[in-house]
Structures are given as C-alpha cells and as structure tokens.
N, C-alpha and C positions, 0 to 999 in steps of 0.2 A: 504494500500500500504506500502511496506517496504521501508526502507531508502536505497538510491542508494549506491553502492560500489564505483561508480565514479560519481561525481557531478560537472559539469562545469556550471557556471552561469555568463552570461554577459562578457565573455572573449574577450578582445581586445588586440592587440599587433601590434606595428609598429616597423619595423627595423630601425637602426640608420640612414639610408639614407632617411627615411621618408615614405618608402613603407608600407602601411597599409595592413598587412597580414591577420589579424583576426579582426572581429568587431561584437560584440554582440552574440558570440557563446554560445548556451545552449546545454548541453548534459547530460543526466541522464541515467546511466546504472545500472541495478539491477542484483543481484546475479543470475547466470544462463543464462543471456541474451548473445547473440552473436551480435557483431557489426562489420560492415565493413565500412571503410572510402574510399569513391570513389569520384573521381573528376579529372578534367584535370590538367595538369602541372600548377603550380603556384596558385592552389586553396587554399593552406594553410594546406594541410594534414600533412606534415612533421612538420610544425610550431606547429600545435595542439599537435602532439605526443611529441614534445620537451617540451611542457608545462606539459603534463601528466607525463613525466619522471622527471620533476623538473629542467631541463637543462635551460629553459628560464623562466623568471618571467613575469607575466602578467602586461600589462600596466594598465588594468582595469579588474574588475571581479575577480572571485575566481575559484580555482581548488581544489577539495577535493577528496582524494583517501583513502578509508577505507577498 
C-alpha cells in the first residue's frame, strides 16, 4: 500500500463555545482516489475542510497533506 497524500488521524476539535464539532476522525486518501464529504447540516464537513486547509488547528490528532 502506498503512503496517503492526505492522512487524518484521531482528529478532534471543539469550538470556543464548547460545541464538539469533530471527534476521532480518521481519513486516509491515496493518490488517484476521489472522495466526497456528505452529511447533514452541522455534521462537521466544513470544520474538517478548514483543518485540511490549515485554517483551524486540531484540538487533538494530526492532519498531514503531502
């Protein structure tokens, strides 16, 4: 198996008001894969993407983009 180009492990994040938006997120995307983020409003899709872009810092876990 190849090394993922996107590797998220144990990602957790709570907003300043205490709302836990992400908890224990694992995501591994390999070169050539296509991924869709689907879910209802408030599920954490935008919060996850803000971590992938480096706009938000994880409360716990790691995000690696190579």
